[in-house]
DRENDO-1510 file (C-alpha; in Angstrom, 1 decimal, always signed):
<recs>
REC; n; res; u; v; w
REC; 1; MET; -101.5; +246.1; +363.1 .
REC; 2; SER; -103.3; +247.6; +360.1 .
REC; 3; ALA; -101.8; +250.4; +358.0 .
REC; 4; VAL; -102.8; +253.4; +360.0 .
REC; 5; PHE; -101.3; +255.9; +357.6 .
REC; 6; SER; -101.8; +254.1; +354.2 .
REC; 7; PRO; -104.2; +255.9; +351.9 .
REC; 8; ALA; -107.8; +255.2; +351.1 .
REC; 9; PRO; -108.9; +255.7; +347.5 .
REC; 10; ASP; -106.7; +258.3; +345.6 .
REC; 11; PRO; -108.1; +261.8; +346.5 .
REC; 12; SER; -105.3; +263.7; +344.8 .
REC; 13; PRO; -105.8; +264.9; +341.2 .
REC; 14; ALA; -103.2; +264.1; +338.7 .
REC; 15; SER; -102.6; +267.8; +338.2 .
REC; 16; SER; -101.0; +268.0; +341.7 .
REC; 17; TRP; -98.3; +265.6; +340.5 .
REC; 18; ALA; -97.8; +267.6; +337.3 .
REC; 19; VAL; -97.5; +270.8; +339.3 .
REC; 20; LEU; -94.9; +269.2; +341.6 .
REC; 21; GLN; -92.9; +268.1; +338.6 .
REC; 22; ASP; -93.0; +271.6; +337.1 .
REC; 23; VAL; -91.9; +273.1; +340.4 .
REC; 24; LEU; -89.0; +270.7; +340.8 .
REC; 25; GLN; -87.9; +271.4; +337.2 .
REC; 26; ASN; -88.0; +275.1; +337.8 .
REC; 27; ILE; -85.9; +274.7; +340.9 .
REC; 28; ALA; -83.4; +272.6; +339.1 .
REC; 29; ARG; -83.1; +275.3; +336.3 .
REC; 30; SER; -82.8; +278.2; +338.8 .
REC; 31; HIS; -80.4; +276.3; +341.1 .
REC; 32; PRO; -78.4; +273.6; +339.2 .
REC; 33; ASP; -76.6; +272.9; +342.5 .
REC; 34; ALA; -79.7; +272.4; +344.6 .
REC; 35; VAL; -79.8; +269.6; +347.1 .
REC; 36; PHE; -82.6; +267.7; +348.8 .
REC; 37; ALA; -82.2; +266.8; +352.5 .
REC; 38; SER; -84.3; +263.7; +352.9 .
REC; 39; SER; -85.5; +262.4; +356.2 .
REC; 40; LEU; -86.7; +259.3; +354.4 .
REC; 41; GLY; -90.2; +260.0; +355.7 .
REC; 42; ALA; -93.3; +259.6; +353.5 .
REC; 43; GLU; -93.1; +263.1; +352.1 .
REC; 44; ASP; -89.5; +262.8; +351.4 .
REC; 45; MET; -90.0; +259.6; +349.5 .
REC; 46; VAL; -92.5; +261.3; +347.3 .
REC; 47; LEU; -90.0; +264.0; +346.5 .
REC; 48; THR; -87.3; +261.4; +346.0 .
REC; 49; HIS; -89.5; +259.5; +343.5 .
REC; 50; ALA; -90.2; +262.8; +341.6 .
REC; 51; ILE; -86.6; +263.7; +341.4 .
REC; 52; PHE; -85.1; +260.3; +340.5 .
REC; 53; SER; -87.9; +259.3; +338.1 .
REC; 54; ALA; -87.5; +262.5; +336.2 .
REC; 55; GLY; -83.7; +262.3; +336.2 .
REC; 56; LEU; -83.4; +265.8; +337.8 .
REC; 57; PRO; -79.9; +267.0; +338.7 .
REC; 58; ILE; -80.9; +267.5; +342.4 .
REC; 59; GLN; -78.6; +265.6; +344.8 .
REC; 60; VAL; -80.4; +263.7; +347.5 .
REC; 61; PHE; -78.8; +263.1; +350.9 .
REC; 62; THR; -79.9; +262.0; +354.3 .
REC; 63; LEU; -78.6; +262.8; +357.8 .
REC; 64; ASP; -77.5; +259.5; +359.3 .
REC; 65; THR; -77.4; +260.5; +363.0 .
REC; 66; GLY; -76.2; +257.2; +364.2 .
REC; 67; ARG; -79.5; +256.6; +365.9 .
REC; 68; LEU; -81.9; +255.9; +363.1 .
REC; 69; HIS; -84.3; +252.9; +363.2 .
REC; 70; ALA; -83.2; +249.8; +361.3 .
REC; 71; GLU; -86.2; +250.2; +359.1 .
REC; 72; THR; -85.1; +253.7; +358.1 .
REC; 73; LEU; -81.6; +252.5; +357.2 .
REC; 74; ALA; -83.0; +249.6; +355.2 .
REC; 75; LEU; -85.0; +252.2; +353.1 .
REC; 76; ILE; -81.8; +253.6; +351.8 .
REC; 77; GLN; -81.0; +250.3; +350.2 .
REC; 78; ALA; -84.6; +250.0; +348.9 .
REC; 79; VAL; -84.2; +253.3; +347.2 .
REC; 80; HIS; -81.0; +252.2; +345.5 .
REC; 81; ASP; -82.6; +249.0; +344.4 .
REC; 82; ARG; -85.7; +250.8; +343.0 .
REC; 83; TYR; -84.0; +253.8; +341.2 .
REC; 84; GLY; -80.4; +252.7; +340.8 .
REC; 85; VAL; -79.3; +255.9; +342.6 .
REC; 86; ALA; -77.6; +256.1; +345.9 .
REC; 87; ILE; -78.8; +258.5; +348.6 .
REC; 88; ARG; -75.7; +260.1; +350.2 .
REC; 89; ARG; -75.4; +259.6; +353.9 .
REC; 90; VAL; -74.0; +262.5; +355.9 .
REC; 91; GLN; -72.9; +261.6; +359.4 .
REC; 92; PRO; -72.0; +263.7; +362.5 .
REC; 93; GLU; -68.4; +264.2; +363.6 .
REC; 94; PRO; -67.6; +261.2; +365.8 .
REC; 95; GLY; -65.4; +263.2; +368.2 .
REC; 96; ALA; -68.0; +265.8; +368.9 .
REC; 97; VAL; -70.7; +263.1; +369.6 .
REC; 98; LYS; -68.4; +261.2; +371.9 .
REC; 99; ALA; -67.5; +264.3; +373.9 .
REC; 100; HIS; -71.2; +265.1; +374.3 .
REC; 101; VAL; -72.1; +261.6; +375.4 .
REC; 102; ASP; -69.1; +261.4; +377.8 .
REC; 103; ALA; -70.1; +264.7; +379.4 .
REC; 104; HIS; -73.9; +264.2; +379.6 .
REC; 105; GLY; -74.7; +260.6; +379.0 .
REC; 106; ALA; -76.2; +258.7; +376.1 .
REC; 107; PHE; -79.8; +259.8; +376.9 .
REC; 108; ALA; -79.3; +263.4; +378.1 .
REC; 109; PHE; -81.9; +264.6; +375.7 .
REC; 110; TYR; -84.6; +263.4; +378.0 .
REC; 111; GLU; -83.4; +265.7; +380.7 .
REC; 112; SER; -83.9; +269.2; +379.2 .
REC; 113; VAL; -84.8; +270.9; +375.9 .
REC; 114; ALA; -81.4; +272.5; +375.9 .
REC; 115; LEU; -79.6; +269.1; +376.0 .
REC; 116; ARG; -81.9; +267.7; +373.4 .
REC; 117; LYS; -81.2; +270.6; +371.1 .
REC; 118; GLU; -77.5; +270.2; +371.7 .
REC; 119; CYS; -77.7; +266.6; +370.7 .
REC; 120; CYS; -79.7; +267.5; +367.6 .
REC; 121; ALA; -77.1; +270.2; +366.8 .
REC; 122; LEU; -74.3; +267.7; +366.8 .
REC; 123; ARG; -76.1; +264.9; +365.0 .
REC; 124; LYS; -78.2; +266.9; +362.6 .
REC; 125; VAL; -77.6; +270.6; +362.3 .
REC; 126; GLU; -73.8; +270.6; +362.0 .
REC; 127; PRO; -73.9; +267.7; +359.4 .
REC; 128; LEU; -76.6; +269.6; +357.5 .
REC; 129; ARG; -74.5; +272.8; +357.5 .
REC; 130; ARG; -71.6; +270.8; +356.0 .
REC; 131; ALA; -73.9; +269.3; +353.4 .
REC; 132; LEU; -75.3; +272.6; +352.4 .
REC; 133; HIS; -72.0; +274.5; +352.2 .
REC; 134; GLY; -71.3; +275.9; +348.8 .
REC; 135; HIS; -74.9; +275.3; +347.5 .
REC; 136; SER; -77.4; +278.0; +346.6 .
REC; 137; ALA; -80.6; +276.2; +347.5 .
REC; 138; TRP; -82.0; +273.2; +349.3 .
REC; 139; LEU; -85.3; +271.3; +349.4 .
REC; 140; THR; -87.3; +269.8; +352.2 .
REC; 141; GLY; -90.4; +267.6; +352.5 .
REC; 142; GLN; -92.1; +269.8; +355.1 .
REC; 143; ARG; -95.9; +270.3; +355.0 .
REC; 144; ARG; -98.1; +272.9; +356.8 .
REC; 145; GLY; -100.4; +270.2; +358.2 .
REC; 146; GLN; -97.6; +268.4; +360.1 .
REC; 147; SER; -97.6; +270.6; +363.2 .
REC; 148; LEU; -98.3; +274.0; +364.7 .
REC; 149; THR; -94.7; +275.1; +364.1 .
REC; 150; ARG; -95.2; +274.6; +360.3 .
REC; 151; ALA; -98.7; +276.1; +359.9 .
REC; 152; ASP; -97.4; +279.1; +358.0 .
REC; 153; LEU; -94.8; +277.3; +356.0 .
REC; 154; PRO; -94.0; +279.1; +352.7 .
REC; 155; GLU; -93.3; +277.1; +349.5 .
REC; 156; SER; -90.1; +279.2; +349.0 .
REC; 157; GLU; -88.2; +281.2; +351.5 .
REC; 158; LEU; -84.8; +282.6; +352.3 .
REC; 159; ASP; -83.5; +280.3; +355.0 .
REC; 160; PRO; -82.6; +282.4; +358.0 .
REC; 161; VAL; -80.5; +279.6; +359.5 .
REC; 162; PHE; -78.3; +278.6; +356.6 .
REC; 163; GLY; -78.5; +281.7; +354.5 .
REC; 164; LEU; -79.6; +280.2; +351.2 .
REC; 165; ARG; -82.9; +279.7; +349.3 .
REC; 166; LYS; -85.1; +277.0; +350.8 .
REC; 167; TYR; -87.9; +275.2; +349.0 .
REC; 168; ASN; -90.8; +273.3; +350.5 .
REC; 169; PRO; -92.5; +271.9; +347.4 .
REC; 170; LEU; -95.1; +269.9; +349.4 .
REC; 171; ALA; -96.0; +272.7; +351.8 .
REC; 172; ALA; -99.7; +272.8; +350.6 .
REC; 173; TRP; -100.0; +269.0; +350.3 .
REC; 174; THR; -102.2; +267.1; +352.8 .
REC; 175; HIS; -101.5; +263.8; +354.4 .
REC; 176; ASP; -103.9; +262.2; +352.0 .
REC; 177; ASP; -102.1; +263.8; +349.0 .
REC; 178; VAL; -98.8; +262.3; +350.1 .
REC; 179; TRP; -100.2; +258.8; +350.6 .
REC; 180; ALA; -102.2; +258.9; +347.3 .
REC; 181; ALA; -99.0; +259.6; +345.5 .
REC; 182; ILE; -97.2; +256.7; +347.3 .
REC; 183; ARG; -100.0; +254.4; +346.3 .
REC; 184; ARG; -100.3; +255.6; +342.7 .
REC; 185; PHE; -96.6; +255.2; +342.0 .
REC; 186; ALA; -95.8; +252.3; +344.4 .
REC; 187; ILE; -93.2; +254.4; +346.0 .
REC; 188; PRO; -91.1; +252.6; +348.7 .
REC; 189; TYR; -91.7; +253.9; +352.2 .
REC; 190; ASN; -90.7; +253.2; +355.8 .
REC; 191; PRO; -92.8; +250.3; +357.2 .
REC; 192; LEU; -92.9; +252.1; +360.6 .
REC; 193; HIS; -95.6; +254.4; +359.0 .
REC; 194; ASP; -97.9; +251.3; +359.1 .
REC; 195; LYS; -97.3; +251.0; +362.8 .
REC; 196; GLY; -98.5; +254.5; +363.8 .
REC; 197; TYR; -95.4; +256.6; +363.1 .
REC; 198; PRO; -96.3; +259.4; +360.7 .
REC; 199; SER; -93.1; +261.2; +361.5 .
REC; 200; ILE; -89.9; +259.3; +362.1 .
REC; 201; GLY; -86.6; +260.6; +363.5 .
REC; 202; CYS; -84.0; +259.1; +365.8 .
REC; 203; GLU; -85.2; +255.9; +367.4 .
REC; 204; PRO; -84.9; +257.1; +371.1 .
REC; 205; CYS; -86.8; +260.3; +370.2 .
REC; 206; THR; -89.7; +258.9; +368.2 .
REC; 207; ARG; -92.9; +257.0; +369.3 .
REC; 208; ALA; -96.1; +256.1; +367.6 .
REC; 209; VAL; -98.8; +258.7; +367.8 .
REC; 210; ARG; -102.1; +258.3; +369.6 .
REC; 211; PRO; -105.6; +258.9; +368.2 .
REC; 212; GLY; -106.3; +262.7; +367.8 .
REC; 213; GLU; -102.6; +263.7; +368.1 .
REC; 214; ASP; -101.0; +265.8; +365.4 .
REC; 215; GLU; -98.5; +264.1; +363.0 .
REC; 216; ARG; -95.4; +265.2; +364.8 .
REC; 217; ALA; -96.7; +264.4; +368.3 .
REC; 218; GLY; -94.5; +261.3; +368.4 .
REC; 219; ARG; -91.3; +263.4; +368.0 .
REC; 220; TRP; -89.7; +264.5; +371.3 .
REC; 221; TRP; -93.1; +263.7; +372.9 .
REC; 222; TRP; -91.9; +264.8; +376.4 .
REC; 223; GLU; -91.6; +268.4; +375.3 .
REC; 224; GLN; -94.1; +271.2; +374.7 .
REC; 225; LYS; -95.5; +271.4; +371.1 .
REC; 226; LEU; -93.8; +274.8; +370.2 .
REC; 227; SER; -90.3; +273.6; +371.0 .
REC; 228; LYS; -90.5; +270.7; +368.6 .
REC; 229; GLU; -87.9; +271.6; +366.0 .
REC; 230; CYS; -84.4; +270.3; +366.0 .
REC; 231; GLY; -82.7; +273.3; +364.5 .
REC; 232; LEU; -82.8; +272.2; +360.9 .
REC; 233; HIS; -86.0; +274.3; +360.5 .
REC; 234; ALA; -85.5; +276.8; +363.4 .
REC; 235; GLY; -87.1; +279.5; +361.2 .
REC; 236; ASN; -90.4; +277.8; +361.8 .
REC; 237; LEU; -90.4; +278.7; +365.5 .
REC; 238; LYS; -92.0; +282.1; +366.4 .
REC; 239; ASP; -90.8; +284.4; +369.1 .
</recs>
């Protein structure tokens, strides 16, 4: 299949990259202990490149839920090969995951939003809480154009879930901006993007999107659009 989400000619001005570099440097100065939670998606790879290529003291980690695609796990090694820096893998508590699976089954998340969010809480939210403990700020690769729940995303906010400063440096970037940067700097990315996956999470909970669907339509596709956050960014959901 052709590369559905690879960019056409570079539409992004060089100034966008310079602005991003300035933003990240300012974050690092204001929060020397800042960390970046990477989903290893396209946006996150852009931020990873910006951080590692500039040698910024921002630690990069990813949530290894135990259910990631093989392509996603391979990208961790590709990053190390490219930049010589390891992305830290934060994993869920094995006992808690086992207890949930024993009680509800391995695919209970298909049965209800509540059970899906419980699975996300065990595999993603609790590990993230551990990873953020003791830090004053964290970064994400979220963009406003990804979904309805992120339409009003600020570039900087006080995280209501984890109680620390949260930065979304790519909030105003478009899909084309992201892919122009990937093309310009030959940034490694997940090959699933070329197979119709603009947003990639756990393997059982992610599918390719169809023409006309928004970028996160393939995440938890059996649910209503406004429930589609896992708890990491619960502040995006409106009452």
